[in-house]
PLY file of the C-alpha trace (Angstrom):
ply
format ascii 1.0
element vertex 505
property float x
property float y
property float z
element edge 504
property int vertex1
property int vertex2
end_header
0.00 0.00 0.00
2.76 2.40 1.00
4.74 1.52 -2.11
1.71 2.29 -4.25
1.24 5.69 -2.57
4.90 6.52 -3.21
4.54 5.62 -6.91
1.40 7.77 -7.14
3.13 10.70 -5.40
6.11 10.48 -7.78
3.73 10.47 -10.76
1.86 13.54 -9.49
5.13 15.44 -8.90
6.34 14.52 -12.41
3.12 15.81 -13.96
3.35 19.02 -11.93
6.86 19.68 -13.20
5.78 18.89 -16.77
2.79 21.25 -16.78
4.77 24.49 -17.44
6.49 22.86 -20.42
3.17 21.53 -21.72
1.66 24.99 -21.39
4.34 26.35 -23.70
3.24 23.83 -26.35
-0.47 24.43 -25.90
-2.03 26.98 -28.28
-3.40 29.98 -26.48
-6.57 29.78 -28.58
-8.35 27.89 -31.32
-10.41 29.75 -33.90
-12.81 27.81 -36.12
-14.50 29.39 -39.14
-16.02 28.34 -42.44
-19.34 27.88 -44.15
-21.96 25.44 -45.42
-23.53 26.25 -48.80
-26.16 24.41 -50.81
-27.63 25.34 -54.21
-30.67 23.72 -55.86
-30.56 24.34 -59.65
-33.17 24.43 -62.39
-31.36 25.30 -65.60
-30.82 24.49 -69.27
-27.15 25.52 -68.83
-25.70 24.33 -65.53
-25.67 20.55 -65.21
-22.86 19.90 -62.73
-20.41 18.28 -65.16
-17.15 19.45 -66.70
-18.76 21.83 -69.21
-22.11 23.61 -69.33
-24.96 22.40 -71.49
-25.02 24.61 -74.58
-27.76 23.54 -76.96
-27.44 24.16 -80.69
-29.95 24.33 -83.52
-29.18 20.83 -84.75
-32.11 18.51 -85.40
-32.84 16.33 -82.43
-31.27 18.70 -79.94
-34.28 18.76 -77.67
-35.09 21.29 -74.98
-33.52 20.19 -71.71
-34.01 21.02 -68.07
-31.35 20.14 -65.54
-32.46 19.83 -61.92
-29.88 19.00 -59.25
-28.60 20.02 -55.82
-24.96 20.55 -54.85
-23.39 21.44 -51.54
-20.06 22.55 -50.07
-18.70 22.53 -46.53
-15.51 24.30 -45.52
-13.89 24.49 -42.11
-10.74 26.38 -41.14
-8.87 25.66 -37.91
-6.38 28.30 -36.73
-4.23 27.27 -33.77
-2.01 29.76 -31.98
-1.79 33.32 -30.70
-1.88 36.81 -32.14
1.74 36.46 -33.31
1.78 32.93 -34.70
-0.87 30.60 -36.06
-0.96 27.22 -37.75
-3.88 26.90 -40.19
-5.62 23.78 -41.49
-8.35 24.42 -44.07
-10.61 21.55 -45.21
-13.35 21.19 -47.83
-15.98 18.61 -48.75
-18.24 18.91 -51.83
-20.90 16.65 -53.29
-24.07 16.43 -55.34
-27.18 15.04 -53.73
-27.68 11.49 -55.03
-24.30 11.41 -56.79
-22.33 8.43 -58.11
-21.10 7.39 -54.65
-24.10 5.05 -54.53
-23.03 3.05 -57.58
-21.30 -0.29 -57.20
-18.08 1.01 -58.77
-16.73 4.32 -59.99
-14.08 2.99 -62.39
-13.00 -0.39 -63.72
-10.37 -0.47 -60.97
-12.89 0.33 -58.24
-14.82 -2.88 -57.69
-16.44 -1.88 -54.41
-17.68 1.66 -55.04
-15.90 2.76 -51.87
-12.80 4.32 -53.40
-11.52 7.79 -52.53
-12.92 10.37 -54.98
-13.25 14.12 -54.57
-16.70 15.73 -54.74
-18.68 12.56 -54.06
-20.57 11.08 -51.14
-24.03 12.59 -51.49
-26.00 9.44 -52.30
-27.83 6.77 -50.29
-25.55 5.62 -47.50
-23.35 8.66 -47.92
-20.07 7.16 -46.66
-17.18 8.29 -48.82
-13.56 9.37 -48.38
-13.98 12.86 -49.82
-12.47 15.46 -47.48
-9.93 17.65 -49.27
-7.14 19.75 -47.83
-7.18 23.26 -49.27
-4.52 24.89 -47.10
-1.94 23.93 -44.49
0.40 26.71 -43.47
1.95 28.63 -40.60
1.59 32.40 -40.28
3.79 34.44 -37.94
4.98 37.99 -37.21
8.52 38.95 -36.35
8.57 40.69 -32.95
9.05 44.45 -32.98
8.69 44.66 -36.77
5.89 44.93 -39.33
7.07 41.78 -41.11
4.70 38.81 -41.35
5.27 35.48 -43.11
2.95 32.82 -44.50
4.72 29.50 -45.14
3.08 26.43 -46.67
0.09 25.49 -48.82
-1.93 28.71 -48.88
-4.53 30.74 -50.79
-3.42 33.82 -52.73
-4.92 36.29 -55.21
-3.23 38.77 -57.52
-3.67 42.54 -57.59
-5.74 42.29 -60.79
-9.12 41.02 -59.52
-7.98 37.41 -59.90
-7.37 37.43 -63.66
-3.83 36.01 -63.37
-4.55 33.98 -60.23
-7.60 34.37 -58.02
-8.27 32.37 -54.87
-5.53 29.99 -56.00
-4.14 27.36 -53.62
-0.42 26.70 -53.91
2.64 26.08 -51.74
5.15 28.84 -51.11
6.48 31.58 -48.86
4.96 35.06 -48.77
6.22 38.01 -46.73
4.32 41.24 -46.06
5.54 44.42 -44.43
4.75 48.10 -43.98
6.68 51.32 -43.65
4.16 54.15 -43.77
2.92 55.14 -46.26
4.25 52.10 -48.17
3.25 48.42 -47.77
4.60 45.48 -49.72
4.37 41.76 -50.41
7.13 39.43 -51.62
6.31 35.87 -52.62
7.70 32.66 -54.06
5.46 29.72 -54.96
6.26 26.27 -56.31
3.27 25.42 -58.50
4.61 22.09 -59.80
7.67 20.12 -58.69
8.00 17.37 -61.27
10.13 14.39 -60.38
11.77 13.30 -63.62
14.23 16.13 -64.15
15.47 19.07 -62.13
14.33 21.57 -64.74
10.71 20.60 -65.46
8.99 22.63 -62.73
6.71 25.67 -62.58
7.50 28.58 -60.24
5.88 31.94 -59.54
7.62 35.03 -58.12
5.62 37.99 -56.78
6.55 41.57 -55.87
3.72 43.93 -54.88
3.88 47.42 -53.39
1.16 49.82 -52.25
1.71 53.52 -51.73
-0.87 55.83 -50.10
0.36 59.43 -50.48
-2.94 60.68 -49.04
-5.87 58.96 -47.37
-8.06 59.10 -50.49
-5.51 57.64 -52.94
-3.81 54.25 -53.11
-1.27 53.37 -55.81
0.19 49.95 -56.53
3.21 48.76 -58.51
3.63 45.04 -59.13
5.93 42.60 -60.87
5.17 38.89 -61.37
7.41 36.34 -63.05
6.22 32.88 -64.13
8.78 30.25 -65.05
7.05 27.23 -66.59
9.25 24.29 -67.60
6.61 21.59 -67.08
6.35 20.79 -70.77
10.06 20.05 -71.07
9.22 16.66 -69.62
7.19 14.82 -72.25
5.77 12.42 -69.66
4.25 15.23 -67.55
2.46 17.73 -69.77
-0.33 20.07 -68.70
-2.41 20.75 -71.82
-5.23 19.25 -73.84
-4.60 16.40 -76.24
-6.13 15.30 -79.53
-5.28 12.05 -81.32
-2.36 11.59 -78.98
-0.75 14.91 -79.89
-0.08 17.43 -77.17
-1.19 20.90 -78.18
0.10 24.07 -76.49
-2.47 26.28 -74.79
-5.30 23.80 -75.24
-6.02 24.73 -78.89
-7.70 21.85 -80.72
-6.05 19.88 -83.52
-6.16 21.55 -86.92
-6.61 24.92 -85.24
-4.39 27.89 -84.63
-1.64 25.78 -83.02
-1.78 22.49 -84.97
1.48 21.12 -83.60
2.69 19.42 -80.48
6.07 20.30 -79.04
7.59 20.34 -75.57
8.34 23.90 -74.54
9.51 26.25 -71.82
7.75 29.54 -71.01
9.20 32.58 -69.26
6.58 35.26 -68.64
7.34 38.72 -67.21
4.40 40.76 -65.86
4.88 44.37 -64.71
1.72 46.27 -63.80
0.07 48.97 -61.75
-3.18 49.56 -59.89
-4.92 52.64 -58.54
-7.89 53.48 -56.31
-9.13 56.93 -55.32
-12.19 58.82 -54.17
-13.95 61.07 -56.68
-16.92 62.66 -54.95
-19.44 59.92 -54.09
-17.59 57.33 -56.17
-14.56 55.13 -55.62
-12.66 54.80 -58.88
-10.24 51.91 -59.30
-8.39 50.21 -62.09
-5.32 48.32 -63.15
-3.05 47.80 -66.14
-0.59 44.99 -66.81
1.80 44.17 -69.65
3.32 40.76 -70.40
6.36 39.83 -72.38
8.43 36.69 -72.68
9.00 33.72 -74.91
7.74 30.22 -75.53
10.90 28.21 -76.31
10.33 24.89 -78.03
12.81 22.20 -77.05
11.78 19.57 -79.63
10.82 19.76 -83.31
12.78 23.01 -83.48
13.43 22.50 -87.21
9.72 22.84 -87.98
8.41 24.76 -84.95
9.66 28.25 -84.21
9.69 29.96 -80.82
6.79 32.29 -80.05
7.08 35.75 -78.50
4.59 36.73 -75.79
3.27 40.28 -76.07
0.02 40.92 -74.21
-1.69 43.40 -71.92
-4.88 43.95 -69.95
-6.75 47.02 -68.74
-9.53 47.48 -66.20
-11.55 50.42 -64.89
-14.27 50.33 -62.23
-16.51 52.77 -60.37
-18.31 51.95 -57.10
-20.75 54.49 -55.72
-23.61 55.08 -53.37
-26.68 55.67 -55.48
-30.01 56.35 -53.80
-30.78 53.71 -51.17
-28.23 51.27 -52.56
-24.84 50.82 -54.21
-23.96 50.62 -57.89
-20.88 49.58 -59.86
-19.72 49.92 -63.46
-16.70 48.03 -64.79
-14.86 47.34 -68.03
-12.15 44.66 -68.44
-10.05 44.18 -71.59
-7.56 41.39 -72.38
-5.62 41.72 -75.62
-5.65 38.86 -78.11
-4.56 37.74 -81.56
-5.78 35.45 -84.30
-2.44 33.67 -84.87
-0.75 32.38 -81.68
1.70 30.36 -83.79
3.67 33.53 -84.55
2.93 35.72 -81.49
0.92 35.01 -78.35
-1.07 38.19 -77.63
-3.39 37.13 -74.79
-2.28 37.41 -71.15
-1.00 34.11 -69.78
-2.59 33.15 -66.45
-2.32 30.24 -64.04
-5.20 28.68 -65.99
-3.19 28.67 -69.25
-1.89 25.13 -69.69
-2.43 24.36 -66.03
-2.80 20.79 -64.84
-4.92 21.11 -61.69
-8.73 20.73 -61.54
-8.96 24.40 -62.51
-10.21 27.66 -61.13
-6.76 29.09 -60.46
-7.66 32.14 -62.52
-10.95 33.48 -61.22
-12.43 36.84 -62.20
-15.93 37.11 -60.71
-16.50 40.62 -59.38
-19.13 41.67 -61.96
-21.38 38.92 -60.52
-22.10 36.85 -63.61
-23.52 33.35 -63.22
-23.37 32.21 -66.87
-20.82 34.29 -68.81
-17.88 33.99 -66.38
-17.04 32.54 -62.97
-19.77 33.01 -60.36
-18.66 34.43 -56.98
-20.64 31.78 -55.05
-19.55 28.75 -57.06
-19.40 25.34 -55.36
-18.08 22.18 -57.02
-17.93 22.43 -60.80
-17.83 26.08 -61.82
-19.59 26.21 -65.19
-19.55 29.24 -67.49
-18.70 30.34 -71.01
-15.17 31.57 -70.23
-12.73 31.82 -67.33
-13.87 29.16 -64.84
-12.83 25.57 -64.16
-15.69 24.09 -66.23
-15.82 26.63 -69.08
-17.28 26.02 -72.52
-14.52 27.96 -74.34
-11.55 27.90 -71.94
-10.84 28.02 -68.21
-8.26 30.67 -69.13
-9.81 34.16 -69.61
-7.27 34.66 -72.41
-9.46 32.23 -74.40
-6.59 30.23 -75.96
-4.98 33.39 -77.34
-8.15 35.13 -78.58
-8.36 37.60 -75.67
-11.64 38.95 -74.31
-13.44 42.05 -73.10
-16.25 42.45 -70.61
-18.62 45.27 -69.64
-20.55 44.95 -66.38
-22.91 46.98 -64.22
-24.87 46.19 -61.09
-27.03 47.63 -58.36
-27.71 46.30 -54.84
-30.01 47.68 -52.17
-31.71 46.62 -48.91
-35.51 46.35 -48.85
-35.54 45.81 -45.09
-33.15 45.00 -42.27
-33.14 41.34 -43.33
-33.90 41.42 -47.07
-31.63 42.72 -49.82
-31.80 42.48 -53.60
-29.39 43.03 -56.45
-29.34 42.98 -60.26
-26.46 42.75 -62.74
-25.99 43.24 -66.48
-22.90 41.95 -68.35
-21.66 41.71 -71.93
-18.80 39.37 -72.97
-16.87 39.18 -76.24
-13.71 37.62 -77.61
-11.14 40.10 -78.88
-10.18 38.00 -81.92
-11.15 34.81 -83.67
-8.39 32.30 -84.39
-6.99 31.31 -87.78
-5.31 28.05 -88.74
-1.95 27.62 -90.46
-3.56 28.23 -93.86
-5.05 31.53 -92.68
-8.62 30.19 -92.55
-10.67 31.72 -89.73
-12.48 29.45 -87.30
-16.11 28.75 -88.13
-17.80 31.34 -85.93
-20.06 34.18 -87.06
-18.46 36.77 -84.77
-16.66 37.58 -81.51
-19.81 38.32 -79.45
-20.16 35.62 -76.76
-23.27 36.84 -75.01
-25.23 39.25 -72.83
-26.45 38.25 -69.37
-28.92 39.73 -66.94
-29.38 38.27 -63.47
-30.98 39.15 -60.15
-31.09 37.78 -56.63
-32.94 38.26 -53.36
-31.29 37.31 -50.06
-33.04 37.00 -46.71
-31.12 36.79 -43.44
-32.85 34.30 -41.10
-30.44 34.69 -38.21
-26.82 35.65 -37.68
-24.74 33.92 -40.35
-27.67 32.12 -41.99
-29.04 33.39 -45.34
-31.35 32.03 -48.00
-31.31 33.35 -51.57
-33.22 33.05 -54.82
-31.10 33.68 -57.93
-32.07 33.80 -61.61
-30.11 34.65 -64.74
-30.67 34.66 -68.51
-28.03 34.92 -71.25
-28.54 35.72 -74.92
-25.66 33.78 -76.52
-23.88 35.61 -79.31
-22.42 35.00 -82.76
-19.32 33.33 -81.31
-21.48 30.24 -80.80
-22.94 30.27 -84.30
-20.87 27.59 -85.98
-18.95 24.63 -84.63
-15.61 26.40 -84.14
-13.76 24.20 -86.63
-11.70 25.44 -89.57
-13.38 23.26 -92.21
-17.09 23.06 -91.44
-19.67 25.35 -93.03
-22.41 24.29 -90.61
-23.77 27.34 -88.79
-25.07 25.90 -85.54
-26.86 28.52 -83.47
-26.62 28.13 -79.72
-29.89 28.46 -77.85
-30.14 31.08 -75.13
-29.24 29.92 -71.62
-31.01 30.36 -68.32
-30.18 29.33 -64.78
-32.12 29.60 -61.53
-31.23 28.32 -58.09
-32.22 28.51 -54.47
-29.29 28.83 -52.05
-28.81 28.40 -48.33
-25.57 29.69 -46.83
-24.39 29.47 -43.24
-21.14 31.27 -42.38
-19.66 30.68 -38.95
0 1
1 2
2 3
3 4
4 5
5 6
6 7
7 8
8 9
9 10
10 11
11 12
12 13
13 14
14 15
15 16
16 17
17 18
18 19
19 20
20 21
21 22
22 23
23 24
24 25
25 26
26 27
27 28
28 29
29 30
30 31
31 32
32 33
33 34
34 35
35 36
36 37
37 38
38 39
39 40
40 41
41 42
42 43
43 44
44 45
45 46
46 47
47 48
48 49
49 50
50 51
51 52
52 53
53 54
54 55
55 56
56 57
57 58
58 59
59 60
60 61
61 62
62 63
63 64
64 65
65 66
66 67
67 68
68 69
69 70
70 71
71 72
72 73
73 74
74 75
75 76
76 77
77 78
78 79
79 80
80 81
81 82
82 83
83 84
84 85
85 86
86 87
87 88
88 89
89 90
90 91
91 92
92 93
93 94
94 95
95 96
96 97
97 98
98 99
99 100
100 101
101 102
102 103
103 104
104 105
105 106
106 107
107 108
108 109
109 110
110 111
111 112
112 113
113 114
114 115
115 116
116 117
117 118
118 119
119 120
120 121
121 122
122 123
123 124
124 125
125 126
126 127
127 128
128 129
129 130
130 131
131 132
132 133
133 134
134 135
135 136
136 137
137 138
138 139
139 140
140 141
141 142
142 143
143 144
144 145
145 146
146 147
147 148
148 149
149 150
150 151
151 152
152 153
153 154
154 155
155 156
156 157
157 158
158 159
159 160
160 161
161 162
162 163
163 164
164 165
165 166
166 167
167 168
168 169
169 170
170 171
171 172
172 173
173 174
174 175
175 176
176 177
177 178
178 179
179 180
180 181
181 182
182 183
183 184
184 185
185 186
186 187
187 188
188 189
189 190
190 191
191 192
192 193
193 194
194 195
195 196
196 197
197 198
198 199
199 200
200 201
201 202
202 203
203 204
204 205
205 206
206 207
207 208
208 209
209 210
210 211
211 212
212 213
213 214
214 215
215 216
216 217
217 218
218 219
219 220
220 221
221 222
222 223
223 224
224 225
225 226
226 227
227 228
228 229
229 230
230 231
231 232
232 233
233 234
234 235
235 236
236 237
237 238
238 239
239 240
240 241
241 242
242 243
243 244
244 245
245 246
246 247
247 248
248 249
249 250
250 251
251 252
252 253
253 254
254 255
255 256
256 257
257 258
258 259
259 260
260 261
261 262
262 263
263 264
264 265
265 266
266 267
267 268
268 269
269 270
270 271
271 272
272 273
273 274
274 275
275 276
276 277
277 278
278 279
279 280
280 281
281 282
282 283
283 284
284 285
285 286
286 287
287 288
288 289
289 290
290 291
291 292
292 293
293 294
294 295
295 296
296 297
297 298
298 299
299 300
300 301
301 302
302 303
303 304
304 305
305 306
306 307
307 308
308 309
309 310
310 311
311 312
312 313
313 314
314 315
315 316
316 317
317 318
318 319
319 320
320 321
321 322
322 323
323 324
324 325
325 326
326 327
327 328
328 329
329 330
330 331
331 332
332 333
333 334
334 335
335 336
336 337
337 338
338 339
339 340
340 341
341 342
342 343
343 344
344 345
345 346
346 347
347 348
348 349
349 350
350 351
351 352
352 353
353 354
354 355
355 356
356 357
357 358
358 359
359 360
360 361
361 362
362 363
363 364
364 365
365 366
366 367
367 368
368 369
369 370
370 371
371 372
372 373
373 374
374 375
375 376
376 377
377 378
378 379
379 380
380 381
381 382
382 383
383 384
384 385
385 386
386 387
387 388
388 389
389 390
390 391
391 392
392 393
393 394
394 395
395 396
396 397
397 398
398 399
399 400
400 401
401 402
402 403
403 404
404 405
405 406
406 407
407 408
408 409
409 410
410 411
411 412
412 413
413 414
414 415
415 416
416 417
417 418
418 419
419 420
420 421
421 422
422 423
423 424
424 425
425 426
426 427
427 428
428 429
429 430
430 431
431 432
432 433
433 434
434 435
435 436
436 437
437 438
438 439
439 440
440 441
441 442
442 443
443 444
444 445
445 446
446 447
447 448
448 449
449 450
450 451
451 452
452 453
453 454
454 455
455 456
456 457
457 458
458 459
459 460
460 461
461 462
462 463
463 464
464 465
465 466
466 467
467 468
468 469
469 470
470 471
471 472
472 473
473 474
474 475
475 476
476 477
477 478
478 479
479 480
480 481
481 482
482 483
483 484
484 485
485 486
486 487
487 488
488 489
489 490
490 491
491 492
492 493
493 494
494 495
495 496
496 497
497 498
498 499
499 500
500 501
501 502
502 503
503 504
């Protein structure tokens, strides 16, 4: 008995001595945030797959109605104190009644219980489908303004997400401030291929902000993208046709009818500005790109391509009556012959090999033309989202694009608010093939969209919304896009409606 008491006393003393050390390892707090979002669609456009449902005037192309429900859950854990935090950000998406209920997903999956992203919404529900979006550590250096983010993190550019918006990648970013100047320096490893030492993709970022007076903010930026992924013929991030790899995702027989491993070096200087002008906030940006696409095989028949591109944006936000209005114009240069010179801005969605969405421009609130700001699993649109009809890259495979948008939002009561948006989207150029024949499209006009929504706040953090949009598709979708066909298919106008519930915590 006495021996047992002595053992117990020794154990208690050991724990007491260990407690201060354990306290040093214990986070001072744990913050949990995230959201649940669900959208129930009725649409002839959105169908939840890799591309939207664009109907043409071909015989037998019957009217269709897609009805489905998708949901997303995100949770972010931040462990630490005000000077250092470790962050773990998780996501789970699925469609109600999805393929997780089938016996097998692929020929190799004989049980139907394999690990697949964006599944698990069917009868039974069990599925290994939780994704890691971010894992990183953030910390401040004592007695300085310097802060560092190290690890797999989410970053956006200074150009409304055109080059990279809400993109997840691994790297090191440093921010600092010395009034009236603030800055950001970053290095990101987008792909680290394992066959050679020189087949990777790396991004370098330098951003500065200068506020000479309270009402004015100026920005100067420089980005550099080094993309050697296509040097390795076994790891190539682009579309394929008949076994031939095609740069920039252009289809066979089109403007780039050759396959050749290449290296891209892209330099991107730019500037941004925001200032008050009476009741309005005026903002905008400009960026120029230059560089070269160096081909490392077939150099006797394939010549290197110079990159010369730019983009411009101007926006006005203002209080107007009981609500707020915006007007915006975005222009991306383009060319009809990317074999000789690539004239559209290169983004992280140009030739990228991830599921997509790394370039994400959504601030004019389209739901059909471009990426929607409240997208869930498969982002479907005409241009500039992960499941686009034309290209996930807003540069549209070298064509370029321009967009005009306007919107108005206002509260009807303390809990109810409404908004409406009008957008027009067009390609800058249509492509030509090697013989100089233009692609079979009647024009550059992609479409005009009008949409509206009403959102009601039930309680803190919990909202329900009704959203509806209609798009008149333009001449760009008259024809099949080939360089030989004379068929003038005419795309039918698109509509999309959905009811949404969103809980942010």
